[in-house]
C-alpha positions in Angstrom: 0.0 0.0 0.0 1.6 3.3 -1.0 2.5 5.6 1.8 0.5 8.5 0.4 -2.7 6.4 0.9 -2.6 7.4 4.5 -2.7 11.1 3.9 -6.5 11.1 4.3 -5.8 10.3 8.0 -3.0 12.8 8.3 -0.4 10.0 8.5 2.7 9.2 6.5 2.2 5.4 6.8 0.8 2.6 8.8 1.8 3.4 12.4 1.1 -0.1 13.7 3.3 -2.1 11.4 6.3 -2.0 13.6 5.3 -3.6 17.0 8.8 -3.9 18.3 10.0 -1.4 20.9 13.5 -2.7 21.6 14.9 0.8 21.8 14.7 2.0 25.4 13.7 5.5 24.2 10.8 4.0 22.3 9.6 2.0 25.3 9.4 5.2 27.3 7.5 7.1 24.5 4.9 4.4 23.8 4.2 3.1 27.3 0.7 3.7 28.7 0.6 3.8 32.5 -1.9 1.5 34.3 -2.7 1.2 38.0 0.2 -1.3 38.4 2.7 1.2 37.3 2.2 3.5 40.3 3.1 0.7 42.6 6.1 -0.3 40.6 7.3 3.3 40.5 7.0 3.5 44.3 9.1 0.4 44.7 11.8 1.6 42.3 12.0 4.9 44.2 12.7 3.0 47.4 15.5 1.1 45.7 17.0 4.2 44.1 17.1 5.8 47.6 18.5 2.6 49.1 15.6 2.4 51.5 14.5 -1.0 50.6 15.2 -4.2 48.6 12.7 -6.3 46.7 12.1 -9.4 44.6 9.2 -8.7 42.2 7.3 -11.0 39.8 5.5 -9.6 36.8 3.0 -12.1 35.5 0.5 -12.1 32.6 -0.2 -13.6 29.2 1.8 -13.1 26.0 1.6 -9.4 25.0 0.3 -8.1 28.3 3.3 -5.7 28.8 5.7 -7.7 31.0 8.8 -7.2 28.9 7.9 -3.5 28.4 7.9 -2.9 32.1 11.2 -4.5 32.5 12.6 -2.3 29.8 11.0 0.7 31.3 12.9 -0.1 34.5 16.0 -0.5 32.5 15.5 2.8 30.8 14.9 4.7 34.0 17.9 3.0 35.7 20.1 3.9 32.8 18.9 7.5 32.9 19.6 7.7 36.6 23.0 6.0 36.2 22.1 3.0 38.3 23.7 -0.4 37.7 21.4 -2.6 35.6 21.6 -6.1 34.2 18.9 -7.1 31.7 18.8 -10.8 30.6 16.4 -12.5 28.2 15.8 -16.2 28.9 14.8 -18.0 25.8 14.1 -21.7 25.2 17.4 -21.9 23.3 19.6 -20.2 26.0 22.5 -22.7 26.1 23.7 -21.9 29.6 21.7 -19.6 31.8 24.3 -18.9 34.5 27.1 -18.3 32.0 24.8 -16.0 29.9 23.8 -14.0 33.0 27.4 -13.7 34.1 28.3 -12.4 30.7 25.6 -9.7 31.0 27.0 -8.7 34.4 30.4 -8.2 32.7 28.9 -6.1 29.8 26.9 -4.0 32.3 30.1 -3.4 34.3 31.9 -2.1 31.2 29.0 0.0 30.0 28.7 1.7 33.4 32.4 2.4 33.6 33.0 0.2 36.6 35.8 -1.7 34.8 38.9 0.5 34.3 42.4 -0.1 32.9 43.8 -0.7 36.4 41.0 -2.7 37.9 37.4 -2.8 38.9 35.0 -4.0 41.6 36.0 -7.0 43.7 33.2 -9.1 42.2 34.3 -8.8 38.6 36.9 -11.6 38.8 34.6 -14.2 40.4 31.8 -13.2 38.0 34.2 -13.8 35.1 34.8 -17.3 36.6 31.1 -18.1 36.4 31.2 -17.0 32.7 34.0 -19.4 32.0 32.4 -22.5 33.5 33.0 -25.5 31.3 29.7 -27.2 32.0 26.3 -26.5 33.6 27.2 -28.2 36.8 28.0 -25.7 39.5 27.5 -24.8 43.1 24.2 -22.7 43.2 24.8 -21.2 46.6 28.2 -19.9 45.7 27.1 -18.5 42.4 24.1 -16.8 44.0 26.4 -15.2 46.6 28.6 -13.8 43.8 25.7 -12.3 42.0 24.2 -10.8 45.3 27.6 -9.3 46.1 27.8 -7.7 42.7 24.4 -6.2 43.1 25.0 -5.0 46.7 28.3 -3.4 45.9 26.9 -1.6 42.8 23.7 -0.4 44.5 21.4 1.1 43.5 21.2 -1.8 41.2 18.6 -3.8 39.2 18.6 -7.4 38.0 15.9 -7.8 35.3 15.1 -11.3 34.0 12.7 -11.6 31.1 10.6 -14.7 30.5 11.7 -16.8 33.4 9.1 -19.5 32.5 11.5 -20.5 29.7 13.8 -21.8 32.4 11.7 -24.9 32.6 13.2 -25.9 29.2 16.8 -25.7 30.6 18.9 -28.4 32.1 19.8 -25.8 34.7 16.2 -25.3 35.9 16.7 -26.6 39.5 20.3 -25.2 39.9 19.5 -21.8 38.6 16.3 -21.4 40.8 18.6 -22.2 43.7 20.9 -19.4 42.5 18.0 -17.0 42.5 17.1 -18.2 46.0 20.6 -17.4 47.2 20.5 -14.0 45.5 17.1 -13.2 47.2 18.7 -14.2 50.5 21.7 -12.0 50.0 20.6 -8.7 48.5 20.5 -5.6 50.7 18.5 -2.3 50.5 19.2 -0.6 47.1 18.7 -3.8 45.1 15.7 -4.8 43.0 15.4 -8.2 41.3 12.4 -8.3 39.0 11.4 -11.1 36.6 8.6 -11.7 34.1 6.7 -14.9 33.5 3.4 -16.4 32.4 0.7 -16.6 35.0 1.0 -20.4 35.2 4.6 -20.3 36.1 4.3 -19.1 39.7 2.1 -21.9 40.8 4.6 -24.3 39.2 7.3 -22.5 41.1 5.4 -22.7 44.4 5.1 -26.5 44.0 8.6 -27.3 42.7 10.7 -24.6 44.4 8.7 -23.2 47.3 11.8 -21.8 49.1 12.4 -19.3 46.2 8.6 -18.7 45.7 8.3 -17.6 49.3 11.1 -15.0 48.8 9.1 -13.1 46.2 8.0 -9.9 48.0 5.4 -8.7 45.5 3.5 -10.2 42.6 1.8 -8.0 40.0 -0.7 -9.4 37.5 -0.9 -7.3 34.4 -4.6 -7.0 33.6 -6.4 -5.9 30.5 -6.3 -2.3 29.3 -9.3 -0.1 29.8 -10.7 1.6 26.7 -9.2 5.0 27.5 -5.8 3.3 27.9 -6.2 1.5 24.6 -7.1 4.8 22.9 -4.0 6.4 24.4 -1.8 3.6 23.1 -3.2 4.0 19.6 -2.8 7.8 19.8 0.9 7.4 20.8 1.6 5.0 18.0 0.0 7.3 15.4 1.7 10.5 16.7 5.0 9.5 15.2 3.4 9.3 11.8 1.3 12.4 12.0 1.8 15.1 9.4 -1.4 17.1 10.1 -1.8 18.9 13.4 -5.0 19.8 15.2 -6.5 16.3 14.6 -8.2 14.2 17.3 -5.3 12.1 18.7 -7.1 8.9 17.9 -8.3 9.9 14.4 -9.3 8.0 12.3 -10.6 5.7 15.0 -13.8 6.8 16.7 -14.5 6.0 20.4 -16.8 3.1 19.6 -14.3 1.5 17.2 -11.6 1.7 19.9 -14.1 -0.1 22.3 -14.7 -2.9 19.8 -11.0 -3.2 19.1 -10.1 -3.4 22.7 -12.9 -5.8 23.5 -11.9 -8.1 20.6 -8.3 -8.2 21.8 -9.2 -8.8 25.4 -7.4 -5.6 26.4 -4.1 -7.1 25.3 -1.7 -4.3 24.1 0.2 -6.4 21.6 -2.9 -7.9 20.0 -4.6 -4.4 20.0 -1.7 -3.1 17.8 -1.8 -6.2 15.6 -5.5 -5.8 15.0 -5.3 -2.1 14.5 -2.7 -2.8 11.8 -5.2 -4.9 9.9 -8.1 -2.5 10.5 -6.3 0.6 9.2 -5.0 -1.3 6.1 -8.6 -2.3 5.4 -9.9 1.3 5.9 -7.2 2.7 3.5 -8.0 0.0 0.9 -11.7 0.9 1.1 -11.1 4.6 1.2 -13.1 5.0 4.4 -13.1 8.4 6.0 -13.1 7.1 9.5 -12.6 3.8 11.3 -15.9 3.0 12.9 -17.3 -0.2 14.5 -18.5 -1.5 11.1 -14.9 -1.3 9.7 -13.6 -3.3 12.7 -16.4 -5.9 12.5 -15.7 -6.3 8.8 -12.0 -7.1 9.5 -13.0 -9.5 12.3 -15.4 -11.2 10.0 -12.9 -11.5 7.2 -10.3 -13.0 9.6 -12.9 -15.3 11.0 -13.6 -16.6 7.5 -9.9 -17.1 6.9 -9.8 -19.1 10.2 -6.9 -17.2 11.6 -6.0 -16.3 15.2 -7.6 -12.9 15.2 -11.2 -13.9 15.5 -10.3 -16.3 18.3 -9.1 -13.4 20.4 -12.1 -12.6 22.6 -12.5 -11.8 26.3 -14.3 -15.2 26.7 -11.5 -17.1 25.0 -8.1 -15.6 25.8 -5.2 -17.4 24.0 -3.5 -20.0 26.0 0.1 -19.4 27.1 2.4 -21.6 25.2 3.1 -24.7 27.4 6.5 -26.1 28.0 7.1 -29.1 25.7 9.0 -32.3 26.2 9.2 -31.8 30.0 6.5 -34.0 31.4 8.2 -34.2 34.8 8.3 -30.4 34.9 4.9 -29.7 33.3 3.2 -26.4 33.9 0.1 -28.4 34.7 -1.3 -27.2 38.0 -3.1 -30.4 38.9 -0.8 -30.8 41.9 -1.9 -27.5 43.4 -4.6 -24.9 43.2 -3.9 -21.7 41.1 -3.7 -18.7 43.4 -5.5 -15.5 42.5 -2.4 -13.5 41.6 -3.8 -10.0 41.7 -1.5 -7.1 42.8 -0.7 -8.3 46.3 2.0 -9.2 48.7 3.3 -12.6 48.1 2.6 -14.9 51.1 
């Protein structure tokens, strides 16, 4: 679709085509605050002031904003010159501890802690963790090294993305014990925060209760309200605006935003994915505005094509991808009831 096709909406192109916000500046620009963000900000301020320490779990379905909030914390810490280690855990991460130790080394260099004639006392033992020949190690000792690095660099932040992928690793038991030791050893001025699917915490409570009990706060990322969805759409469109004095959500009217948000179950990622399809459809049909009829037409077309979009409804939220090939470590919660993880203190 030619870029000029969007001129009728005062846009230079499709603002929803690029969903990725890997750049820390972009994360800050496009983030929409929800109730949970006020609580997270209060915790971060206590850490910056070295008044408290915390282990935080961010839980929610795919696309709910877990990674975004880790990156927001990373961006704020970087702006305030606090020591920060951000680590993505994927199903293909070959060695979790070695990978994390490498991130500590990079963070030390980026923050200027390592100089020509030396660095912090924890750098050498951390480098030793990075050079481990195999995945067998002493978890307690490794956890003490990491906690020491965080304490000596405070205010400091350890941010672990998609911790549920740890289930696929051979290190799952050892690395959780590392985190348990880290939680035991950190002092005021340190925040450890990780993201995971909602189903992971009950699994953790059953299989590693000692670490689960050390989680201070758990935040469930809930669905966006319509006004929050409208603000997210407006922020994404702002970077493509060429005409001023337009309604920030134009060409979407309020009812269209409601239908979009309802169809996506209030999930930010799926909202943008569907908005991408809707605005493409509106341009192709030379519609002046995006109204509920336009949205319903797109939903109907996708339903006919039997794709994922029509299945995204509040009544049928998409299932979180289960761990595969790990029957002994299944995410099935048949062994324990699933707690109601609303924003609350962990027990």
